[in-house]
N, C-alpha and C positions, 0 to 999 in steps of 0.2 A: 699580781693578778694575772691569771691565765684565762683568757676568754674561751668559752666553749666554741667548737667549730660550727660552721654554717653548713647545713645540708644542701649540697649542690644537686645530688641525684639519688633516687631510690630505684634500685634494680631488683626485679623479682625473677628468680630462676626456678625452673622445674614444675611450674603449674601448667596443667593442661585441662583439668576437669573443673577447676574453679576459676572464674574470670579474674583478670587483673584488677578490674574495677572493684569487685567485692573484697579482694585481698587488701587493696589500698585503703578502702573504707574501714576495714577491721584494724589494719595496722595503725592508721592515724598519724603516720609520719609523712610530711610533705616536703618537697624541695622548697628552698628559700625560707627555711625556718631554722631555729637554733637546735642543735643536736642535744637531746637529753636521753642518756642511756636507760634511765629508769622507765621513761615513756616508751622506749623501743622494746624493752622487756615486756611491758604491759601489752603493747601492740602484738608482739609475737604470741603471747598467750591467747589473745583474742583471735588471731589467725588460726591457732590450733583448735580453738573452740568452733570456729567457722567450719573447718574441715570435719570436725567431729559431727556437727549438725548435718553435714552433707553425706555422712555415712563412711567417711575415711577415718576410721577409729585409730588406725596405727600411723597416721601421717606424721612426719617429722618436719619441724620447722626450726631452722637455725638462722642466725644472722651474723654478719661481720661488718666492721666499719673500717674503711680504708681512707687515709688522708690523701688529698689530691692537690695540696699546696694552697698557699694564701689562707691558711686556717679554714679550709673547706674540707668536707668529708662526703664520702659516698657510702650509703647504706645498702648492703646487699642482703637480700632475703633468699635463703636457699630452702626449697621445699622438696621433700620426697613424699609424694602423695600415697604411694602404696595402692592396695586394692580396696575398692569400695565394698563395704558390707551392705548387703541388700536387706530389705525389711522382710523378716521372717513372719512376723505376726503384728497385727494391729488389734489391740484390745481396749475395752472400755470398762470403767468402774462407775457405779452409781446410776446407770441408766436402767430405769424400770419401765418407762412408757414405750421406748423404741428399742428394737433388738439391735445387736451388734451388726448384723448383716444389713439392716436398714440404714444405719448410720454410715457404715463403710461405703454403701452405694452412693452416698452424697459426696464422698471425698474423691479428689483427684489423685491423692497418694494411694498407691495400691501395694499389696503384698507381692512378693516375688512369685514367679511361676517358671515353668520349664523353658520358656523362650526368653527369659529375661536377658540372656546374653546378646540377643538381637535387638532388644528394645530397652527403653529406660524404665520399664515397670519394676518396681521394687527399690528404686533409687530414692534415698532420703534427700529431699530438697526443702530446706527450712522456709523459703518463701512460699512454696506451694502449701506446705503444712500450715503456715500461718493463715493463708487464705481459706484452707479447709476448716479451720477452727471458726472463722467468721461465718462460713456457710452453715456449720452445725448450730452455731448460736442463733442465726437467722431462722433456722428450721424450728428450733424450740420456741422462739418468739412467735412464729406463725401458728403455733399450736397452743398459745395461751400461757406459756411458761415465761412470764415477763421478768421474774426474779431469779432465773436460773443462773448457774455459774459454771464455766468450763475453765479448768486450770490449764496452765502451760503443760504440754505433754512431757512425759518422762521417757527418756530414751535409754533403753537398757541394751548393753552390748553383750551378746552371748556368742558362743563358739559357732553356732549354726547361722547367726545373723543378728539383726537388730529387732528388738521388740519396742513398739511405740504404744505407750499406755496413756490413755486420755481419761481423766477423772472428771465426772459430771455431777453436779448437785442440782437436781431438777426443781426442787421446792414445789410450791402449790401451783396448780393450773387455774387460770382465771378465765371466766366467761363474760360475755357482754351482758350487763344488767339492763341498760337502757340506751337507746339511740335517739338523740334529739338534734334538731337543726334550729339555730337561732341567729340573731343579728338583723341587719337591715336587709330584708328579703323583698324581692319583687314577685315572689310566688308564695302561696300558702305553704307552711312547713309540711302539712300532710301530703301535698302534691310532690314536694321535693323528696320526701322520704320514700316515695314509691320507686324511685330510681336508685336508691341506696341499697346495695346488696348486703351490707352488714346488718344483721338482725339480732334481737335479744335472744 
């Protein structure tokens, strides 16, 4: 029987644009755990995907394992980030009620512009994009599309940059049929309805 080594340390090299915390969460390898090379390989693929989602399409992620004695090991993650690809275009599919420009105006993620080298505009951030999808969904809810669906965005890598495609299924719009107030009331329902702004 040869026991698997014990992970004493995880070292991350070469990252400057993606935080160590995000990389560690994607990698999933922690100190004081048993080393499993298959899990390390799976973690490396998740880190590559993380960089891909942040716009670093050509990022390279490699790892090495060095023994440090007493059946302990050090996992070294070596990252070559490369250059970030900026968002060239944000497009929508399936939106009939709201225009592309109206939906883009709700989002924090923006397409690149000529001063992108001075700002973060055009940088793909998966956390911000996830929040943007929630904002779009809330906007549809507020306009009566209670059964709408917004799919996970499709990220297309092109020579000129990244295209983000958001597919929307609006379905039927609902309107308020009737507004009632019931229960154990201290006022007459008719009086309470006068201060309710929601109407049929």
